[in-house]
Each structure stands twice: as C-alpha cells, then as structure tokens.
PQR file with spaces between the fields and no chain letter, atoms N, CA, C, O and H, PARSE charges and radii, in Angstrom:
ATOM       1  N    GLY     1       8.757   -2.902    4.182 -0.4000 1.5000
ATOM       2  CA   GLY     1       8.867   -1.826    3.339 -0.0000 2.0000
ATOM       3  C    GLY     1       9.769   -0.755    3.840  0.5500 1.7000
ATOM       4  O    GLY     1      10.539   -1.049    4.754 -0.5500 1.4000
ATOM       5  N    HIS     2       9.767    0.493    3.337 -0.4000 1.5000
ATOM       6  CA   HIS     2      10.710    1.397    3.548 -0.0000 2.0000
ATOM       7  C    HIS     2      10.424    2.488    4.623  0.5500 1.7000
ATOM       8  O    HIS     2      10.996    3.577    4.658 -0.5500 1.4000
ATOM       9  H    HIS     2       9.141    0.731    2.595  0.4000 1.0000
ATOM      10  N    GLU     3       9.441    2.050    5.521 -0.4000 1.5000
ATOM      11  CA   GLU     3       9.042    2.922    6.594 -0.0000 2.0000
ATOM      12  C    GLU     3      10.182    2.755    7.704  0.5500 1.7000
ATOM      13  O    GLU     3      10.859    1.734    7.827 -0.5500 1.4000
ATOM      14  H    GLU     3       8.976    1.165    5.492  0.4000 1.0000
ATOM      15  N    PRO     4      10.288    3.788    8.416 -0.5600 1.5000
ATOM      16  CA   PRO     4      11.123    3.842    9.582  0.2800 2.0000
ATOM      17  C    PRO     4      10.663    3.020   10.714  0.5500 1.7000
ATOM      18  O    PRO     4       9.465    2.911   10.978 -0.5500 1.4000
ATOM      19  N    ARG     5      11.626    2.421   11.408 -0.4000 1.5000
ATOM      20  CA   ARG     5      11.183    1.414   12.401 -0.0000 2.0000
ATOM      21  C    ARG     5      10.408    2.133   13.409  0.5500 1.7000
ATOM      22  O    ARG     5       9.446    1.527   13.880 -0.5500 1.4000
ATOM      23  H    ARG     5      12.598    2.510   11.193  0.4000 1.0000
ATOM      24  N    TRP     6      10.645    3.278   13.812 -0.4000 1.5000
ATOM      25  CA   TRP     6       9.964    3.992   14.894 -0.0000 2.0000
ATOM      26  C    TRP     6       8.647    4.577   14.470  0.5500 1.7000
ATOM      27  O    TRP     6       7.994    5.091   15.378 -0.5500 1.4000
ATOM      28  H    TRP     6      11.427    3.770   13.429  0.4000 1.0000
ATOM      29  N    ALA     7       8.164    4.594   13.334 -0.4000 1.5000
ATOM      30  CA   ALA     7       6.951    5.092   12.787 -0.0000 2.0000
ATOM      31  C    ALA     7       5.925    4.091   13.222  0.5500 1.7000
ATOM      32  O    ALA     7       6.060    2.873   13.099 -0.5500 1.4000
ATOM      33  H    ALA     7       8.694    4.176   12.597  0.4000 1.0000
ATOM      34  N    ILE     8       4.819    4.742   13.777 -0.4000 1.5000
ATOM      35  CA   ILE     8       3.589    4.112   14.330 -0.0000 2.0000
ATOM      36  C    ILE     8       2.272    4.637   13.590  0.5500 1.7000
ATOM      37  O    ILE     8       2.140    5.861   13.602 -0.5500 1.4000
ATOM      38  H    ILE     8       4.709    5.731   13.877  0.4000 1.0000
ATOM      39  N    ALA     9       1.362    3.955   13.001 -0.4000 1.5000
ATOM      40  CA   ALA     9       0.155    4.341   12.427 -0.0000 2.0000
ATOM      41  C    ALA     9      -1.025    3.996   13.405  0.5500 1.7000
ATOM      42  O    ALA     9      -1.339    2.816   13.564 -0.5500 1.4000
ATOM      43  H    ALA     9       1.470    2.961   12.992  0.4000 1.0000
ATOM      44  N    TYR    10      -1.649    4.953   14.028 -0.4000 1.5000
ATOM      45  CA   TYR    10      -2.703    4.712   14.876 -0.0000 2.0000
ATOM      46  C    TYR    10      -4.107    4.671   14.017  0.5500 1.7000
ATOM      47  O    TYR    10      -4.310    5.584   13.217 -0.5500 1.4000
ATOM      48  H    TYR    10      -1.394    5.911   13.899  0.4000 1.0000
ATOM      49  N    LYS    11      -4.947    3.762   14.155 -0.4000 1.5000
ATOM      50  CA   LYS    11      -5.970    3.576   13.274 -0.0000 2.0000
ATOM      51  C    LYS    11      -7.263    3.542   14.266  0.5500 1.7000
ATOM      52  O    LYS    11      -7.247    2.771   15.225 -0.5500 1.4000
ATOM      53  H    LYS    11      -4.782    3.021   14.806  0.4000 1.0000
ATOM      54  N    PHE    12      -8.363    4.370   14.026 -0.4000 1.5000
ATOM      55  CA   PHE    12      -9.382    4.348   14.891 -0.0000 2.0000
ATOM      56  C    PHE    12     -10.497    3.744   14.090  0.5500 1.7000
ATOM      57  O    PHE    12     -10.393    3.714   12.864 -0.5500 1.4000
ATOM      58  H    PHE    12      -8.376    4.996   13.246  0.4000 1.0000
ATOM      59  N    PRO    13     -11.599    3.242   14.717 -0.5600 1.5000
ATOM      60  CA   PRO    13     -12.628    2.494   13.990  0.2800 2.0000
ATOM      61  C    PRO    13     -13.406    3.626   13.224  0.5500 1.7000
ATOM      62  O    PRO    13     -13.405    4.752   13.722 -0.5500 1.4000
ATOM      63  N    ALA    14     -14.085    3.391   12.015 -0.4000 1.5000
ATOM      64  CA   ALA    14     -14.721    4.405   11.249 -0.0000 2.0000
ATOM      65  C    ALA    14     -16.214    4.750   11.870  0.5500 1.7000
ATOM      66  O    ALA    14     -16.979    3.897   12.321 -0.5500 1.4000
ATOM      67  H    ALA    14     -14.086    2.477   11.611  0.4000 1.0000
ATOM      68  N    VAL    15     -16.453    6.043   11.809 -0.4000 1.5000
ATOM      69  CA   VAL    15     -17.756    6.253   12.273 -0.0000 2.0000
ATOM      70  C    VAL    15     -18.760    6.148   11.276  0.5500 1.7000
ATOM      71  O    VAL    15     -18.644    6.685   10.174 -0.5500 1.4000
ATOM      72  H    VAL    15     -15.831    6.735   11.442  0.4000 1.0000
ATOM      73  N    GLN    16     -19.782    5.448   11.638 -0.4000 1.5000
ATOM      74  CA   GLN    16     -20.923    5.080   10.757 -0.0000 2.0000
ATOM      75  C    GLN    16     -22.298    5.806   11.108  0.5500 1.7000
ATOM      76  O    GLN    16     -22.584    6.024   12.286 -0.5500 1.4000
ATOM      77  H    GLN    16     -19.877    5.013   12.533  0.4000 1.0000
ATOM      78  N    GLY    17     -23.059    6.139   10.170 -0.4000 1.5000
ATOM      79  CA   GLY    17     -24.518    6.754   10.365 -0.0000 2.0000
ATOM      80  C    GLY    17     -25.308    6.177    9.411  0.5500 1.7000
ATOM      81  O    GLY    17     -24.808    5.662    8.411 -0.5500 1.4000
ATOM      82  H    GLY    17     -22.827    5.962    9.213  0.4000 1.0000
ATOM      83  N    THR    18     -26.656    6.209    9.635 -0.4000 1.5000
ATOM      84  CA   THR    18     -27.566    5.649    8.775 -0.0000 2.0000
ATOM      85  C    THR    18     -28.606    7.003    8.322  0.5500 1.7000
ATOM      86  O    THR    18     -28.962    7.904    9.081 -0.5500 1.4000
ATOM      87  H    THR    18     -27.063    6.627   10.447  0.4000 1.0000
ATOM      88  N    THR    19     -28.902    6.878    7.129 -0.4000 1.5000
ATOM      89  CA   THR    19     -29.903    7.960    6.447 -0.0000 2.0000
ATOM      90  C    THR    19     -30.799    7.447    5.678  0.5500 1.7000
ATOM      91  O    THR    19     -30.828    6.224    5.545 -0.5500 1.4000
ATOM      92  H    THR    19     -28.613    6.147    6.512  0.4000 1.0000
ATOM      93  N    ARG    20     -31.682    8.237    5.035 -0.4000 1.5000
ATOM      94  CA   ARG    20     -32.686    7.616    4.229 -0.0000 2.0000
ATOM      95  C    ARG    20     -32.554    8.321    2.844  0.5500 1.7000
ATOM      96  O    ARG    20     -32.210    9.495    2.703 -0.5500 1.4000
ATOM      97  H    ARG    20     -31.658    9.231    5.143  0.4000 1.0000
ATOM      98  N    LEU    21     -32.886    7.412    1.794 -0.4000 1.5000
ATOM      99  CA   LEU    21     -32.821    7.859    0.404 -0.0000 2.0000
ATOM     100  C    LEU    21     -34.042    8.613    0.103  0.5500 1.7000
ATOM     101  O    LEU    21     -35.120    8.017    0.114 -0.5500 1.4000
ATOM     102  H    LEU    21     -33.164    6.459    1.909  0.4000 1.0000
ATOM     103  N    VAL    22     -33.976    9.968   -0.186 -0.4000 1.5000
ATOM     104  CA   VAL    22     -35.308   10.855   -0.387 -0.0000 2.0000
ATOM     105  C    VAL    22     -35.697   10.751   -1.880  0.5500 1.7000
ATOM     106  O    VAL    22     -36.872   10.622   -2.225 -0.5500 1.4000
ATOM     107  H    VAL    22     -33.101   10.452   -0.195  0.4000 1.0000
ATOM     108  N    ASP    23     -34.719   10.808   -2.707 -0.4000 1.5000
ATOM     109  CA   ASP    23     -35.081   10.795   -4.188 -0.0000 2.0000
ATOM     110  C    ASP    23     -33.928   10.393   -5.150  0.5500 1.7000
ATOM     111  O    ASP    23     -32.777   10.429   -4.716 -0.5500 1.4000
ATOM     112  H    ASP    23     -33.765   10.912   -2.427  0.4000 1.0000
ATOM     113  N    ILE    24     -34.127   10.080   -6.205 -0.4000 1.5000
ATOM     114  CA   ILE    24     -32.918    9.665   -7.156 -0.0000 2.0000
ATOM     115  C    ILE    24     -33.094   10.764   -8.326  0.5500 1.7000
ATOM     116  O    ILE    24     -34.141   10.828   -8.969 -0.5500 1.4000
ATOM     117  H    ILE    24     -35.062   10.051   -6.557  0.4000 1.0000
ATOM     118  N    GLY    25     -32.101   11.547   -8.539 -0.4000 1.5000
ATOM     119  CA   GLY    25     -32.057   12.703   -9.474 -0.0000 2.0000
ATOM     120  C    GLY    25     -31.332   12.131  -10.780  0.5500 1.7000
ATOM     121  O    GLY    25     -30.686   11.083  -10.752 -0.5500 1.4000
ATOM     122  H    GLY    25     -31.250   11.496   -8.017  0.4000 1.0000
ATOM     123  N    ILE    26     -31.485   12.851  -11.834 -0.4000 1.5000
ATOM     124  CA   ILE    26     -30.728   12.440  -13.046 -0.0000 2.0000
ATOM     125  C    ILE    26     -30.146   13.796  -13.682  0.5500 1.7000
ATOM     126  O    ILE    26     -30.877   14.755  -13.930 -0.5500 1.4000
ATOM     127  H    ILE    26     -32.010   13.702  -11.856  0.4000 1.0000
ATOM     128  N    SER    27     -28.848   13.788  -13.909 -0.4000 1.5000
ATOM     129  CA   SER    27     -28.137   14.808  -14.395 -0.0000 2.0000
ATOM     130  C    SER    27     -27.681   14.261  -15.818  0.5500 1.7000
ATOM     131  O    SER    27     -27.361   13.086  -15.993 -0.5500 1.4000
ATOM     132  H    SER    27     -28.254   13.009  -13.708  0.4000 1.0000
ATOM     133  N    VAL    28     -27.681   15.221  -16.809 -0.4000 1.5000
ATOM     134  CA   VAL    28     -27.198   15.072  -18.163 -0.0000 2.0000
ATOM     135  C    VAL    28     -25.692   15.356  -18.213  0.5500 1.7000
ATOM     136  O    VAL    28     -25.297   16.428  -17.756 -0.5500 1.4000
ATOM     137  H    VAL    28     -27.940   16.177  -16.666  0.4000 1.0000
ATOM     138  N    GLY    29     -24.962   14.623  -18.647 -0.4000 1.5000
ATOM     139  CA   GLY    29     -23.514   14.913  -18.906 -0.0000 2.0000
ATOM     140  C    GLY    29     -23.371   15.823  -20.265  0.5500 1.7000
ATOM     141  O    GLY    29     -24.302   16.093  -21.023 -0.5500 1.4000
ATOM     142  H    GLY    29     -25.283   13.751  -19.019  0.4000 1.0000
ATOM     143  N    ARG    30     -21.994   16.240  -20.410 -0.4000 1.5000
ATOM     144  CA   ARG    30     -21.921   17.153  -21.644 -0.0000 2.0000
ATOM     145  C    ARG    30     -21.898   16.213  -22.996  0.5500 1.7000
ATOM     146  O    ARG    30     -22.011   16.721  -24.111 -0.5500 1.4000
ATOM     147  H    ARG    30     -21.238   16.020  -19.794  0.4000 1.0000
ATOM     148  N    THR    31     -21.758   14.963  -22.818 -0.4000 1.5000
ATOM     149  CA   THR    31     -21.993   14.090  -23.946 -0.0000 2.0000
ATOM     150  C    THR    31     -23.322   13.515  -24.160  0.5500 1.7000
ATOM     151  O    THR    31     -23.564   12.709  -25.058 -0.5500 1.4000
ATOM     152  H    THR    31     -21.666   14.551  -21.912  0.4000 1.0000
ATOM     153  N    GLY    32     -24.249   13.984  -23.241 -0.4000 1.5000
ATOM     154  CA   GLY    32     -25.768   13.525  -23.391 -0.0000 2.0000
ATOM     155  C    GLY    32     -26.034   12.395  -22.540  0.5500 1.7000
ATOM     156  O    GLY    32     -27.180   11.948  -22.484 -0.5500 1.4000
ATOM     157  H    GLY    32     -24.052   14.638  -22.511  0.4000 1.0000
ATOM     158  N    THR    33     -24.895   11.775  -21.726 -0.4000 1.5000
ATOM     159  CA   THR    33     -25.147   10.641  -20.918 -0.0000 2.0000
ATOM     160  C    THR    33     -26.173   11.055  -19.727  0.5500 1.7000
ATOM     161  O    THR    33     -26.098   12.185  -19.245 -0.5500 1.4000
ATOM     162  H    THR    33     -23.965   12.139  -21.771  0.4000 1.0000
ATOM     163  N    LEU    34     -27.027   10.220  -19.314 -0.4000 1.5000
ATOM     164  CA   LEU    34     -27.737   10.494  -18.104 -0.0000 2.0000
ATOM     165  C    LEU    34     -27.071    9.776  -16.849  0.5500 1.7000
ATOM     166  O    LEU    34     -26.739    8.591  -16.807 -0.5500 1.4000
ATOM     167  H    LEU    34     -27.089    9.302  -19.705  0.4000 1.0000
ATOM     168  N    ASN    35     -26.964   10.533  -16.034 -0.4000 1.5000
ATOM     169  CA   ASN    35     -26.210   10.078  -14.782 -0.0000 2.0000
ATOM     170  C    ASN    35     -27.053   10.213  -13.480  0.5500 1.7000
ATOM     171  O    ASN    35     -27.389   11.327  -13.078 -0.5500 1.4000
ATOM     172  H    ASN    35     -27.234   11.495  -16.068  0.4000 1.0000
ATOM     173  N    PRO    36     -27.445    8.895  -12.722 -0.5600 1.5000
ATOM     174  CA   PRO    36     -28.425    9.174  -11.701  0.2800 2.0000
ATOM     175  C    PRO    36     -27.553    9.529  -10.578  0.5500 1.7000
ATOM     176  O    PRO    36     -26.356    9.246  -10.626 -0.5500 1.4000
ATOM     177  N    TYR    37     -28.122   10.190   -9.471 -0.4000 1.5000
ATOM     178  CA   TYR    37     -27.355   10.665   -8.304 -0.0000 2.0000
ATOM     179  C    TYR    37     -28.442   10.493   -7.103  0.5500 1.7000
ATOM     180  O    TYR    37     -29.652   10.567   -7.314 -0.5500 1.4000
ATOM     181  H    TYR    37     -29.094   10.420   -9.433  0.4000 1.0000
ATOM     182  N    ALA    38     -27.966   10.294   -6.030 -0.4000 1.5000
ATOM     183  CA   ALA    38     -28.721   10.012   -4.684 -0.0000 2.0000
ATOM     184  C    ALA    38     -29.122   11.385   -4.087  0.5500 1.7000
ATOM     185  O    ALA    38     -28.210   12.211   -4.129 -0.5500 1.4000
ATOM     186  H    ALA    38     -26.982   10.234   -5.859  0.4000 1.0000
ATOM     187  N    ILE    39     -30.192   11.773   -3.585 -0.4000 1.5000
ATOM     188  CA   ILE    39     -30.508   12.770   -2.645 -0.0000 2.0000
ATOM     189  C    ILE    39     -30.897   12.274   -1.408  0.5500 1.7000
ATOM     190  O    ILE    39     -31.989   11.721   -1.275 -0.5500 1.4000
ATOM     191  H    ILE    39     -30.932   11.102   -3.551  0.4000 1.0000
ATOM     192  N    LEU    40     -30.070   12.424   -0.435 -0.4000 1.5000
ATOM     193  CA   LEU    40     -30.065   11.778    0.963 -0.0000 2.0000
ATOM     194  C    LEU    40     -30.590   12.828    1.970  0.5500 1.7000
ATOM     195  O    LEU    40     -30.477   14.040    1.791 -0.5500 1.4000
ATOM     196  H    LEU    40     -29.183   12.873   -0.543  0.4000 1.0000
ATOM     197  N    GLU    41     -31.152   12.277    3.003 -0.4000 1.5000
ATOM     198  CA   GLU    41     -31.588   13.174    4.217 -0.0000 2.0000
ATOM     199  C    GLU    41     -30.285   13.421    4.895  0.5500 1.7000
ATOM     200  O    GLU    41     -29.385   12.582    4.862 -0.5500 1.4000
ATOM     201  H    GLU    41     -31.245   11.292    3.148  0.4000 1.0000
ATOM     202  N    PRO    42     -30.175   14.533    5.494 -0.5600 1.5000
ATOM     203  CA   PRO    42     -28.784   14.914    6.151  0.2800 2.0000
ATOM     204  C    PRO    42     -28.537   14.003    7.381  0.5500 1.7000
ATOM     205  O    PRO    42     -29.501   13.668    8.070 -0.5500 1.4000
ATOM     206  N    VAL    43     -27.428   13.637    7.649 -0.4000 1.5000
ATOM     207  CA   VAL    43     -27.083   12.831    8.931 -0.0000 2.0000
ATOM     208  C    VAL    43     -25.708   13.624    9.488  0.5500 1.7000
ATOM     209  O    VAL    43     -24.897   14.219    8.779 -0.5500 1.4000
ATOM     210  H    VAL    43     -26.645   13.909    7.090  0.4000 1.0000
ATOM     211  N    SER    44     -25.667   13.479   10.883 -0.4000 1.5000
ATOM     212  CA   SER    44     -24.617   14.174   11.479 -0.0000 2.0000
ATOM     213  C    SER    44     -23.604   12.963   12.019  0.5500 1.7000
ATOM     214  O    SER    44     -24.045   12.067   12.739 -0.5500 1.4000
ATOM     215  H    SER    44     -26.326   12.995   11.459  0.4000 1.0000
ATOM     216  N    VAL    45     -22.442   13.008   11.675 -0.4000 1.5000
ATOM     217  CA   VAL    45     -21.522   12.030   12.062 -0.0000 2.0000
ATOM     218  C    VAL    45     -20.235   12.734   12.803  0.5500 1.7000
ATOM     219  O    VAL    45     -19.800   13.804   12.376 -0.5500 1.4000
ATOM     220  H    VAL    45     -22.085   13.736   11.090  0.4000 1.0000
ATOM     221  N    GLY    46     -19.744   12.179   13.754 -0.4000 1.5000
ATOM     222  CA   GLY    46     -18.515   12.653   14.343 -0.0000 2.0000
ATOM     223  C    GLY    46     -18.643   13.953   15.256  0.5500 1.7000
ATOM     224  O    GLY    46     -17.662   14.566   15.677 -0.5500 1.4000
ATOM     225  H    GLY    46     -20.097   11.310   14.100  0.4000 1.0000
ATOM     226  N    GLY    47     -19.920   14.287   15.501 -0.4000 1.5000
ATOM     227  CA   GLY    47     -20.230   15.392   16.573 -0.0000 2.0000
ATOM     228  C    GLY    47     -19.747   16.655   15.859  0.5500 1.7000
ATOM     229  O    GLY    47     -19.753   16.749   14.631 -0.5500 1.4000
ATOM     230  H    GLY    47     -20.716   13.788   15.158  0.4000 1.0000
ATOM     231  N    GLY    48     -19.346   17.582   16.647 -0.4000 1.5000
ATOM     232  CA   GLY    48     -18.787   18.911   16.149 -0.0000 2.0000
ATOM     233  C    GLY    48     -19.813   19.757   15.553  0.5500 1.7000
ATOM     234  O    GLY    48     -19.516   20.864   15.104 -0.5500 1.4000
ATOM     235  H    GLY    48     -19.341   17.505   17.644  0.4000 1.0000
C-alpha cells in the first residue's frame, strides 16, 4: 500500500460482554414500516 514504512498499527483484543434480552420493541417508520429493536439489560465493558 501507500502507508509509510515506519507506521505501526497496534491492535488490541476486543472487549466482550454478555447481556440479556429484556424485550423486543416495535417502532413505526415514516413510511409505515414496522421495525423491531432489542431492549437489553445494561452491561459494563472496559471499566471506567
């Protein structure tokens, strides 16, 4: 590629968490389409 030879990209493993599906909601779009969405329990990832 066109990256400089001295450039280094450090990559760290992704932080993962587990949560529970509380409910499934339905929203109505402006054209009348029904769009499902998930309501999840809060989960803390990455500290802070």
